[in-house]
DODOTI-89159 format. One record per atom (N, C-alpha, C): residue number from 0; x negated, y negated, z negated. Coordinates in steps of 0.05 Angstrom, whole numbers. Example, Ala and Ser with C-alpha at 12.3 -4.5 7.8 and 13.67 -1.06 7.14 Angstrom:
2
[0,[-264,114,-156]]
[0,[-246,90,-156]]
[0,[-264,66,-156]]
[1,[-257,45,-142]]
[1,[-273,21,-143]]
[1,[-258,-1,-157]]
END
This chain:
298
[0,[-35,1664,-525]]
[0,[-8,1674,-522]]
[0,[-1,1671,-492]]
[1,[13,1692,-482]]
[1,[20,1692,-454]]
[1,[42,1672,-447]]
[2,[38,1657,-425]]
[2,[58,1637,-417]]
[2,[78,1650,-397]]
[3,[102,1646,-402]]
[3,[122,1658,-384]]
[3,[125,1641,-359]]
[4,[137,1653,-338]]
[4,[141,1639,-312]]
[4,[158,1614,-314]]
[5,[179,1615,-330]]
[5,[195,1590,-332]]
[5,[180,1567,-344]]
[6,[163,1573,-364]]
[6,[147,1552,-376]]
[6,[127,1541,-357]]
[7,[114,1558,-340]]
[7,[95,1548,-321]]
[7,[108,1530,-301]]
[8,[133,1538,-292]]
[8,[147,1521,-273]]
[8,[155,1494,-285]]
[9,[161,1494,-311]]
[9,[168,1469,-324]]
[9,[144,1450,-326]]
[10,[120,1462,-332]]
[10,[96,1446,-334]]
[10,[89,1434,-307]]
[11,[92,1450,-285]]
[11,[86,1440,-259]]
[11,[105,1417,-252]]
[12,[130,1419,-259]]
[12,[149,1398,-254]]
[12,[143,1372,-268]]
[13,[134,1375,-294]]
[13,[127,1352,-310]]
[13,[102,1338,-298]]
[14,[83,1355,-290]]
[14,[58,1343,-278]]
[14,[64,1328,-252]]
[15,[82,1340,-236]]
[15,[89,1326,-211]]
[15,[104,1300,-216]]
[16,[121,1301,-236]]
[16,[136,1276,-243]]
[16,[117,1255,-253]]
[17,[97,1263,-269]]
[17,[77,1244,-279]]
[17,[62,1231,-257]]
[18,[54,1247,-237]]
[18,[39,1236,-214]]
[18,[56,1216,-199]]
[19,[82,1223,-196]]
[19,[100,1205,-182]]
[19,[102,1178,-197]]
[20,[104,1180,-224]]
[20,[106,1155,-240]]
[20,[81,1138,-236]]
[21,[57,1151,-236]]
[21,[32,1136,-232]]
[21,[32,1122,-205]]
[22,[40,1136,-184]]
[22,[40,1124,-157]]
[22,[59,1101,-156]]
[23,[84,1104,-168]]
[23,[103,1083,-168]]
[23,[94,1059,-184]]
[24,[80,1064,-206]]
[24,[70,1043,-223]]
[24,[49,1027,-208]]
[25,[32,1042,-193]]
[25,[11,1028,-178]]
[25,[23,1011,-156]]
[26,[44,1022,-143]]
[26,[57,1006,-122]]
[26,[69,981,-133]]
[27,[83,984,-157]]
[27,[95,961,-170]]
[27,[75,940,-177]]
[28,[52,949,-189]]
[28,[31,931,-196]]
[28,[20,916,-172]]
[29,[17,930,-150]]
[29,[7,918,-125]]
[29,[26,896,-116]]
[30,[53,901,-117]]
[30,[72,881,-109]]
[30,[70,856,-127]]
[31,[67,861,-153]]
[31,[67,838,-171]]
[31,[41,822,-169]]
[32,[19,834,-160]]
[32,[-6,819,-158]]
[32,[-10,808,-131]]
[33,[9,811,-113]]
[33,[7,798,-86]]
[33,[6,819,-64]]
[34,[2,844,-71]]
[34,[3,865,-51]]
[34,[-21,865,-33]]
[35,[-17,876,-9]]
[35,[-39,879,10]]
[35,[-46,852,22]]
[36,[-69,851,37]]
[36,[-77,827,51]]
[36,[-56,819,71]]
[37,[-43,839,84]]
[37,[-23,833,104]]
[37,[1,819,91]]
[38,[9,829,68]]
[38,[32,817,54]]
[38,[25,788,46]]
[39,[0,784,37]]
[39,[-9,757,29]]
[39,[-8,738,52]]
[40,[-17,748,76]]
[40,[-17,731,99]]
[40,[12,724,107]]
[41,[30,743,105]]
[41,[58,737,111]]
[41,[69,716,92]]
[42,[61,717,67]]
[42,[70,697,47]]
[42,[60,670,55]]
[43,[35,668,63]]
[43,[23,642,70]]
[43,[37,631,95]]
[44,[45,648,114]]
[44,[57,639,138]]
[44,[86,630,134]]
[45,[97,637,111]]
[45,[125,631,105]]
[45,[129,601,98]]
[46,[107,587,92]]
[46,[109,559,85]]
[46,[115,542,110]]
[47,[120,516,106]]
[47,[127,498,128]]
[47,[104,496,148]]
[48,[110,496,173]]
[48,[90,494,194]]
[48,[93,468,208]]
[49,[70,457,217]]
[49,[70,431,231]]
[49,[82,435,259]]
[50,[101,418,266]]
[50,[114,419,292]]
[50,[99,399,311]]
[51,[87,410,331]]
[51,[71,393,349]]
[51,[88,379,371]]
[52,[114,384,370]]
[52,[132,372,390]]
[52,[157,360,377]]
[53,[154,340,360]]
[53,[177,328,347]]
[53,[195,314,368]]
[54,[221,313,362]]
[54,[240,302,381]]
[54,[252,275,372]]
[55,[243,265,349]]
[55,[251,239,340]]
[55,[229,227,322]]
[56,[226,201,323]]
[56,[203,188,310]]
[56,[213,162,297]]
[57,[204,158,272]]
[57,[208,132,258]]
[57,[180,122,251]]
[58,[175,96,256]]
[58,[149,84,250]]
[58,[152,64,228]]
[59,[134,65,208]]
[59,[133,45,187]]
[59,[105,34,184]]
[60,[103,11,171]]
[60,[77,-1,168]]
[60,[78,-32,170]]
[61,[57,-42,182]]
[61,[53,-71,182]]
[61,[53,-83,211]]
[62,[39,-105,214]]
[62,[39,-120,239]]
[62,[27,-104,263]]
[63,[9,-86,257]]
[63,[-3,-70,279]]
[63,[18,-54,293]]
[64,[35,-41,277]]
[64,[56,-24,288]]
[64,[78,-41,301]]
[65,[81,-67,293]]
[65,[100,-85,305]]
[65,[89,-98,331]]
[66,[63,-93,337]]
[66,[52,-105,361]]
[66,[47,-135,358]]
[67,[43,-144,334]]
[67,[40,-173,329]]
[67,[16,-185,345]]
[68,[21,-208,358]]
[68,[1,-222,373]]
[68,[-10,-206,397]]
[69,[5,-186,406]]
[69,[-4,-170,429]]
[69,[6,-181,455]]
[70,[29,-196,454]]
[70,[41,-207,478]]
[70,[42,-237,479]]
[71,[45,-249,455]]
[71,[46,-279,453]]
[71,[37,-286,425]]
[72,[31,-312,422]]
[72,[19,-321,397]]
[72,[40,-321,374]]
[73,[31,-310,351]]
[73,[47,-310,327]]
[73,[74,-298,330]]
[74,[76,-276,345]]
[74,[101,-263,350]]
[74,[98,-232,351]]
[75,[118,-218,341]]
[75,[118,-189,343]]
[75,[124,-182,372]]
[76,[114,-159,380]]
[76,[119,-149,407]]
[76,[122,-118,406]]
[77,[144,-109,394]]
[77,[148,-80,389]]
[77,[148,-63,415]]
[78,[153,-76,437]]
[78,[153,-61,462]]
[78,[126,-50,470]]
[79,[104,-61,458]]
[79,[78,-50,463]]
[79,[67,-35,439]]
[80,[83,-30,419]]
[80,[74,-16,395]]
[80,[63,12,402]]
[81,[41,18,390]]
[81,[28,45,395]]
[81,[47,68,387]]
[82,[65,62,368]]
[82,[82,84,357]]
[82,[108,88,373]]
[83,[122,66,378]]
[83,[149,69,390]]
[83,[154,51,414]]
[84,[133,38,425]]
[84,[137,20,447]]
[84,[146,33,472]]
[85,[156,17,491]]
[85,[165,28,517]]
[85,[150,17,541]]
[86,[128,2,535]]
[86,[111,-9,557]]
[86,[95,14,570]]
[87,[98,18,596]]
[87,[84,39,610]]
[87,[53,37,607]]
[88,[43,12,604]]
[88,[14,8,602]]
[88,[3,19,576]]
[89,[20,21,556]]
[89,[11,31,530]]
[89,[15,61,527]]
[90,[38,71,538]]
[90,[45,99,534]]
[90,[45,106,504]]
[91,[63,95,490]]
[91,[65,98,461]]
[91,[67,128,454]]
[92,[63,133,428]]
[92,[66,160,418]]
[92,[95,171,424]]
[93,[115,154,420]]
[93,[142,162,425]]
[93,[146,168,454]]
[94,[135,152,472]]
[94,[138,156,501]]
[94,[125,182,509]]
[95,[102,188,497]]
[95,[88,213,504]]
[95,[102,238,494]]
[96,[115,235,471]]
[96,[128,259,459]]
[96,[157,262,468]]
[97,[172,240,471]]
[97,[200,241,477]]
[97,[207,236,506]]
[98,[188,225,521]]
[98,[193,216,548]]
[98,[205,188,546]]
[99,[201,172,567]]
[99,[209,144,566]]
[99,[239,141,561]]
[100,[255,160,572]]
[100,[284,158,569]]
[100,[292,164,540]]
[101,[276,179,525]]
[101,[284,185,498]]
[101,[276,165,477]]
[102,[259,145,485]]
[102,[249,126,465]]
[102,[271,109,453]]
[103,[290,97,469]]
[103,[310,79,456]]
[103,[329,94,437]]
[104,[336,119,442]]
[104,[355,132,426]]
[104,[344,148,403]]
[105,[318,156,405]]
[105,[307,174,385]]
[105,[281,164,372]]
[106,[277,138,372]]
[106,[254,127,358]]
[106,[263,101,345]]
[107,[251,95,322]]
[107,[258,71,306]]
[107,[233,58,295]]
[108,[230,32,301]]
[108,[207,18,291]]
[108,[216,1,266]]
[109,[209,11,243]]
[109,[217,-2,218]]
[109,[195,-17,204]]
[110,[172,-20,217]]
[110,[149,-34,206]]
[110,[156,-64,204]]
[111,[143,-78,186]]
[111,[147,-106,181]]
[111,[120,-121,180]]
[112,[117,-141,196]]
[112,[92,-156,196]]
[112,[87,-167,168]]
[113,[62,-164,158]]
[113,[55,-174,132]]
[113,[58,-154,110]]
[114,[69,-130,116]]
[114,[74,-110,95]]
[114,[48,-99,82]]
[115,[51,-92,57]]
[115,[30,-79,42]]
[115,[40,-53,31]]
[116,[23,-38,17]]
[116,[31,-12,7]]
[116,[55,-14,-11]]
[117,[58,-36,-25]]
[117,[81,-39,-43]]
[117,[107,-39,-28]]
[118,[107,-45,-2]]
[118,[131,-46,14]]
[118,[138,-19,27]]
[119,[120,0,25]]
[119,[123,25,40]]
[119,[147,41,31]]
[120,[152,42,5]]
[120,[174,58,-5]]
[120,[201,50,7]]
[121,[205,24,10]]
[121,[230,14,22]]
[121,[232,21,51]]
[122,[210,19,65]]
[122,[210,26,93]]
[122,[215,56,98]]
[123,[203,73,81]]
[123,[207,101,84]]
[123,[235,109,76]]
[124,[247,94,57]]
[124,[275,100,50]]
[124,[293,94,74]]
[125,[287,72,88]]
[125,[302,66,113]]
[125,[298,87,134]]
[126,[273,96,137]]
[126,[267,117,157]]
[126,[281,143,151]]
[127,[284,150,125]]
[127,[296,175,118]]
[127,[325,177,126]]
[128,[338,154,129]]
[128,[366,154,137]]
[128,[370,166,165]]
[129,[349,165,182]]
[129,[351,176,209]]
[129,[344,205,209]]
[130,[333,216,187]]
[130,[324,244,186]]
[130,[306,250,210]]
[131,[285,234,214]]
[131,[268,238,238]]
[131,[250,263,235]]
[132,[244,275,258]]
[132,[225,297,257]]
[132,[197,288,248]]
[133,[190,263,256]]
[133,[163,252,250]]
[133,[165,224,241]]
[134,[150,217,220]]
[134,[147,189,211]]
[134,[118,182,213]]
[135,[112,160,226]]
[135,[84,150,228]]
[135,[80,128,207]]
[136,[58,128,194]]
[136,[51,109,173]]
[136,[24,96,180]]
[137,[25,70,182]]
[137,[0,54,184]]
[137,[2,30,166]]
[138,[-11,31,143]]
[138,[-9,10,124]]
[138,[-35,9,108]]
[139,[-42,-15,98]]
[139,[-66,-18,82]]
[139,[-83,-42,90]]
[140,[-81,-50,115]]
[140,[-97,-73,124]]
[140,[-91,-98,108]]
[141,[-65,-103,102]]
[141,[-58,-127,87]]
[141,[-64,-125,58]]
[142,[-68,-101,48]]
[142,[-77,-98,20]]
[142,[-106,-106,17]]
[143,[-121,-104,39]]
[143,[-149,-113,38]]
[143,[-152,-141,49]]
[144,[-135,-149,67]]
[144,[-136,-176,79]]
[144,[-121,-195,61]]
[145,[-135,-208,42]]
[145,[-123,-226,23]]
[145,[-138,-253,25]]
[146,[-128,-274,12]]
[146,[-142,-299,12]]
[146,[-170,-297,0]]
[147,[-172,-280,-21]]
[147,[-197,-276,-34]]
[147,[-201,-246,-38]]
[148,[-226,-237,-38]]
[148,[-232,-209,-43]]
[148,[-221,-199,-70]]
[149,[-221,-217,-89]]
[149,[-212,-210,-116]]
[149,[-182,-205,-117]]
[150,[-167,-213,-97]]
[150,[-138,-208,-97]]
[150,[-130,-184,-81]]
[151,[-149,-168,-72]]
[151,[-142,-143,-58]]
[151,[-127,-124,-77]]
[152,[-110,-108,-66]]
[152,[-95,-89,-82]]
[152,[-113,-69,-95]]
[153,[-111,-66,-122]]
[153,[-128,-46,-136]]
[153,[-123,-18,-125]]
[154,[-144,-2,-125]]
[154,[-142,25,-113]]
[154,[-121,42,-128]]
[155,[-120,40,-155]]
[155,[-101,56,-170]]
[155,[-72,47,-163]]
[156,[-68,22,-159]]
[156,[-41,12,-151]]
[156,[-34,21,-123]]
[157,[-54,21,-105]]
[157,[-50,31,-78]]
[157,[-42,60,-78]]
[158,[-55,76,-94]]
[158,[-49,105,-96]]
[158,[-21,109,-107]]
[159,[-15,95,-129]]
[159,[12,99,-141]]
[159,[34,91,-121]]
[160,[29,71,-105]]
[160,[49,62,-86]]
[160,[53,83,-64]]
[161,[31,95,-55]]
[161,[33,115,-34]]
[161,[47,141,-44]]
[162,[39,149,-68]]
[162,[52,172,-80]]
[162,[82,169,-84]]
[163,[90,145,-93]]
[163,[118,139,-97]]
[163,[133,139,-71]]
[164,[121,127,-51]]
[164,[134,125,-25]]
[164,[138,152,-12]]
[165,[117,168,-13]]
[165,[118,194,0]]
[165,[137,213,-15]]
[166,[138,211,-42]]
[166,[156,227,-57]]
[166,[185,219,-51]]
[167,[190,194,-47]]
[167,[217,185,-40]]
[167,[226,196,-13]]
[168,[209,195,6]]
[168,[215,206,32]]
[168,[220,235,30]]
[169,[203,249,16]]
[169,[206,278,14]]
[169,[232,286,1]]
[170,[241,271,-19]]
[170,[267,276,-32]]
[170,[290,271,-13]]
[171,[289,250,3]]
[171,[311,243,20]]
[171,[311,257,47]]
[172,[288,264,57]]
[172,[286,278,83]]
[172,[263,298,82]]
[173,[268,321,69]]
[173,[247,340,63]]
[173,[234,353,87]]
[174,[247,353,110]]
[174,[236,366,133]]
[174,[220,347,151]]
[175,[220,321,145]]
[175,[205,302,162]]
[175,[175,306,160]]
[176,[161,307,182]]
[176,[132,307,182]]
[176,[123,278,180]]
[177,[99,275,169]]
[177,[87,248,165]]
[177,[59,248,177]]
[178,[55,229,196]]
[178,[29,225,207]]
[178,[18,199,195]]
[179,[-5,200,181]]
[179,[-16,177,167]]
[179,[-41,168,181]]
[180,[-41,143,191]]
[180,[-65,131,203]]
[180,[-83,120,182]]
[181,[-109,122,187]]
[181,[-128,109,169]]
[181,[-127,79,174]]
[182,[-136,64,154]]
[182,[-138,35,156]]
[182,[-162,28,174]]
[183,[-158,9,193]]
[183,[-181,2,211]]
[183,[-204,-9,196]]
[184,[-228,-8,208]]
[184,[-252,-19,197]]
[184,[-252,-49,202]]
[185,[-244,-64,182]]
[185,[-241,-93,185]]
[185,[-268,-107,190]]
[186,[-289,-95,180]]
[186,[-316,-107,184]]
[186,[-324,-105,214]]
[187,[-316,-84,227]]
[187,[-321,-82,256]]
[187,[-306,-104,271]]
[188,[-282,-110,263]]
[188,[-267,-131,277]]
[188,[-281,-158,273]]
[189,[-292,-162,249]]
[189,[-307,-187,244]]
[189,[-331,-188,263]]
[190,[-345,-166,266]]
[190,[-369,-164,284]]
[190,[-362,-171,313]]
[191,[-338,-164,322]]
[191,[-330,-168,350]]
[191,[-325,-197,356]]
[192,[-317,-213,336]]
[192,[-309,-240,343]]
[192,[-326,-262,331]]
[193,[-343,-256,312]]
[193,[-357,-277,296]]
[193,[-375,-295,313]]
[194,[-384,-286,335]]
[194,[-403,-303,351]]
[194,[-390,-322,370]]
[195,[-364,-321,372]]
[195,[-349,-339,390]]
[195,[-339,-364,375]]
[196,[-347,-388,383]]
[196,[-338,-412,370]]
[196,[-307,-415,370]]
[197,[-294,-407,392]]
[197,[-265,-408,393]]
[197,[-252,-389,373]]
[198,[-263,-365,371]]
[198,[-252,-346,353]]
[198,[-255,-355,324]]
[199,[-278,-366,318]]
[199,[-282,-376,291]]
[199,[-262,-398,283]]
[200,[-255,-415,302]]
[200,[-236,-436,297]]
[200,[-208,-424,291]]
[201,[-201,-403,306]]
[201,[-175,-390,302]]
[201,[-175,-376,275]]
[202,[-196,-363,267]]
[202,[-197,-349,242]]
[202,[-194,-369,218]]
[203,[-202,-394,222]]
[203,[-199,-413,201]]
[203,[-170,-419,193]]
[204,[-152,-411,211]]
[204,[-123,-416,205]]
[204,[-113,-398,183]]
[205,[-129,-379,174]]
[205,[-122,-363,151]]
[205,[-120,-333,155]]
[206,[-131,-323,177]]
[206,[-129,-294,183]]
[206,[-150,-279,166]]
[207,[-140,-261,150]]
[207,[-157,-242,134]]
[207,[-182,-256,122]]
[208,[-177,-276,106]]
[208,[-200,-291,96]]
[208,[-219,-275,78]]
[209,[-209,-254,65]]
[209,[-227,-238,49]]
[209,[-250,-227,66]]
[210,[-245,-222,91]]
[210,[-266,-212,109]]
[210,[-276,-234,128]]
[211,[-259,-251,138]]
[211,[-266,-269,160]]
[211,[-274,-297,152]]
[212,[-272,-304,127]]
[212,[-281,-331,119]]
[212,[-311,-334,123]]
[213,[-320,-358,130]]
[213,[-348,-363,135]]
[213,[-361,-341,151]]
[214,[-351,-336,175]]
[214,[-359,-313,191]]
[214,[-389,-311,198]]
[215,[-402,-335,200]]
[215,[-430,-334,207]]
[215,[-449,-335,183]]
[216,[-438,-338,160]]
[216,[-455,-341,136]]
[216,[-469,-314,130]]
[217,[-495,-317,125]]
[217,[-511,-294,117]]
[217,[-519,-296,88]]
[218,[-506,-315,74]]
[218,[-512,-318,45]]
[218,[-504,-293,30]]
[219,[-517,-289,8]]
[219,[-512,-265,-8]]
[219,[-483,-262,-16]]
[220,[-470,-284,-23]]
[220,[-442,-283,-31]]
[220,[-424,-274,-9]]
[221,[-428,-285,15]]
[221,[-412,-278,38]]
[221,[-416,-249,47]]
[222,[-441,-241,47]]
[222,[-448,-214,55]]
[222,[-436,-194,35]]
[223,[-439,-200,10]]
[223,[-428,-183,-11]]
[223,[-398,-181,-9]]
[224,[-385,-203,-3]]
[224,[-356,-203,-1]]
[224,[-347,-185,22]]
[225,[-359,-187,45]]
[225,[-352,-170,67]]
[225,[-356,-141,61]]
[226,[-378,-135,48]]
[226,[-384,-107,40]]
[226,[-363,-97,20]]
[227,[-355,-115,3]]
[227,[-334,-107,-17]]
[227,[-308,-100,-4]]
[228,[-301,-116,16]]
[228,[-276,-111,30]]
[228,[-277,-84,46]]
[229,[-300,-80,59]]
[229,[-302,-54,74]]
[229,[-302,-31,55]]
[230,[-315,-33,32]]
[230,[-315,-11,12]]
[230,[-287,-6,2]]
[231,[-271,-27,-1]]
[231,[-243,-23,-10]]
[231,[-227,-8,11]]
[232,[-231,-15,36]]
[232,[-218,-1,58]]
[232,[-225,29,58]]
[233,[-250,35,53]]
[233,[-259,63,52]]
[233,[-245,77,29]]
[234,[-242,63,6]]
[234,[-228,75,-17]]
[234,[-198,79,-10]]
[235,[-186,60,3]]
[235,[-158,64,11]]
[235,[-155,88,29]]
[236,[-173,92,47]]
[236,[-171,115,65]]
[236,[-174,141,50]]
[237,[-191,141,30]]
[237,[-194,165,14]]
[237,[-168,171,-1]]
[238,[-155,151,-11]]
[238,[-129,154,-24]]
[238,[-109,166,-4]]
[239,[-107,155,20]]
[239,[-89,166,40]]
[239,[-94,195,46]]
[240,[-120,202,48]]
[240,[-127,230,53]]
[240,[-119,248,30]]
[241,[-125,240,6]]
[241,[-120,257,-17]]
[241,[-91,261,-22]]
[242,[-75,240,-21]]
[242,[-47,242,-27]]
[242,[-33,258,-5]]
[243,[-40,253,20]]
[243,[-28,267,43]]
[243,[-34,297,41]]
[244,[-58,304,32]]
[244,[-66,332,31]]
[244,[-49,349,13]]
[245,[-36,336,-6]]
[245,[-19,350,-25]]
[245,[9,357,-14]]
[246,[15,346,9]]
[246,[41,351,22]]
[246,[37,368,47]]
[247,[50,391,48]]
[247,[46,409,70]]
[247,[55,398,97]]
[248,[72,378,97]]
[248,[81,366,123]]
[248,[70,338,127]]
[249,[47,332,115]]
[249,[34,306,119]]
[249,[7,311,132]]
[250,[1,296,153]]
[250,[-25,299,167]]
[250,[-39,272,169]]
[251,[-62,270,156]]
[251,[-79,246,157]]
[251,[-96,247,182]]
[252,[-103,225,194]]
[252,[-117,225,219]]
[252,[-147,231,217]]
[253,[-157,237,193]]
[253,[-185,244,190]]
[253,[-204,221,193]]
[254,[-193,196,191]]
[254,[-209,172,194]]
[254,[-212,164,223]]
[255,[-196,174,242]]
[255,[-199,168,270]]
[255,[-196,138,276]]
[256,[-176,125,265]]
[256,[-173,97,270]]
[256,[-195,80,258]]
[257,[-203,87,233]]
[257,[-225,73,220]]
[257,[-251,75,236]]
[258,[-255,98,248]]
[258,[-280,103,262]]
[258,[-280,94,291]]
[259,[-256,87,302]]
[259,[-255,80,330]]
[259,[-270,54,335]]
[260,[-287,53,355]]
[260,[-303,29,361]]
[260,[-288,8,378]]
[261,[-269,-5,365]]
[261,[-254,-25,380]]
[261,[-272,-47,391]]
[262,[-268,-54,416]]
[262,[-284,-75,429]]
[262,[-267,-101,430]]
[263,[-280,-123,436]]
[263,[-266,-148,437]]
[263,[-244,-148,458]]
[264,[-248,-133,480]]
[264,[-228,-131,501]]
[264,[-203,-117,492]]
[265,[-204,-102,471]]
[265,[-181,-87,461]]
[265,[-166,-102,439]]
[266,[-176,-126,433]]
[266,[-163,-142,412]]
[266,[-146,-164,424]]
[267,[-127,-175,407]]
[267,[-110,-196,416]]
[267,[-125,-221,426]]
[268,[-118,-232,448]]
[268,[-131,-256,458]]
[268,[-122,-281,443]]
[269,[-103,-278,425]]
[269,[-93,-300,409]]
[269,[-106,-301,381]]
[270,[-114,-278,371]]
[270,[-127,-280,344]]
[270,[-152,-263,342]]
[271,[-159,-247,362]]
[271,[-183,-230,361]]
[271,[-186,-214,335]]
[272,[-162,-204,327]]
[272,[-162,-188,303]]
[272,[-142,-165,305]]
[273,[-118,-171,313]]
[273,[-98,-150,318]]
[273,[-104,-136,344]]
[274,[-95,-111,348]]
[274,[-99,-98,373]]
[274,[-83,-112,395]]
[275,[-95,-116,419]]
[275,[-80,-125,442]]
[275,[-67,-101,455]]
[276,[-57,-104,479]]
[276,[-43,-83,492]]
[276,[-61,-58,497]]
[277,[-86,-63,504]]
[277,[-104,-41,508]]
[277,[-111,-27,482]]
[278,[-114,-43,461]]
[278,[-119,-32,434]]
[278,[-96,-15,425]]
[279,[-71,-24,430]]
[279,[-47,-8,423]]
[279,[-47,18,438]]
[280,[-55,18,464]]
[280,[-57,43,480]]
[280,[-76,62,468]]
[281,[-99,52,458]]
[281,[-119,70,446]]
[281,[-108,82,420]]
[282,[-93,67,404]]
[282,[-81,77,380]]
[282,[-61,99,387]]
[283,[-45,95,408]]
[283,[-25,115,416]]
[283,[-39,140,425]]
[284,[-62,138,439]]
[284,[-77,161,448]]
[284,[-88,177,425]]
[285,[-99,163,405]]
[285,[-109,176,381]]
[285,[-87,191,367]]
[286,[-65,178,363]]
[286,[-43,190,348]]
[286,[-32,215,362]]
[287,[-28,213,388]]
[287,[-17,235,404]]
[287,[-36,260,402]]
[288,[-62,254,403]]
[288,[-81,276,401]]
[288,[-79,290,374]]
[289,[-75,274,352]]
[289,[-73,286,326]]
[289,[-47,300,321]]
[290,[-25,288,329]]
[290,[1,299,324]]
[290,[5,326,339]]
[291,[-5,327,363]]
[291,[-1,351,380]]
[291,[-22,373,376]]
[292,[-42,368,359]]
[292,[-62,388,354]]
[292,[-51,411,337]]
[293,[-60,435,343]]
[293,[-51,458,328]]
[293,[-59,457,299]]
[294,[-83,446,294]]
[294,[-93,444,267]]
[294,[-99,414,261]]
[295,[-98,407,235]]
[295,[-104,379,228]]
[295,[-134,373,232]]
[296,[-142,348,234]]
[296,[-170,341,237]]
[296,[-186,350,212]]
[297,[-211,357,216]]
[297,[-228,366,194]]
[297,[-245,342,184]]
END
């Protein structure tokens, strides 16, 4: 049967409309599935970005961040703290980022000597009140440094404490960046002082007995105890890395502090365990390098 001109025009119109619907459907499907690679890249870039030039800093943690035994015996010395100190010989992280004039007004040292992971939530809550651009965290040494190796903080408890503390900070100050230092290698500190009779006498006063008790003993029990403590520190550092990796504004140091070869000259001359002024300067240097890097350590 012969098709009239109006019918042919109607069919062409319907075919064109169908093609348009197919194109629109394809475009809609592409949007719903993530679109082009360029659109995907834009989406990825929309997330929070690490600021390499923070303008305010809060520091939390333990005796290392308080500068304990760095200036005088059995005393904090926050002025030489690697994080917020104002001593020119140290050039703390705050001094390097804020300038010496900015340290008093825009940095806060909230660390407490003797603190463990269980204390971190309270310290971060205090830090969040300042809404700092950056929070530095150095904690874990006291969880491993106990009277006995058996009393070290269990790894699961350490993890739960860090997760709780970080979640609390994120709820109270969502834009704050967090720089997490690894726990130092306590076994290396033992190696630096064990051969000195004077150091061994000082260590008997009760410093980190899980690692430093019977420092010259090569007995199986003593060797096993030291290895157990070091293994626990390694586990703590893995927890810090894993938990931090889940937060877009948290940067772990990649094990930089744990791996740093501290020498005896960089340790406190009063206890040969805590960092002295030179050791604090090395910590500040490591932190500055990590915080100002465009990408986190691999």
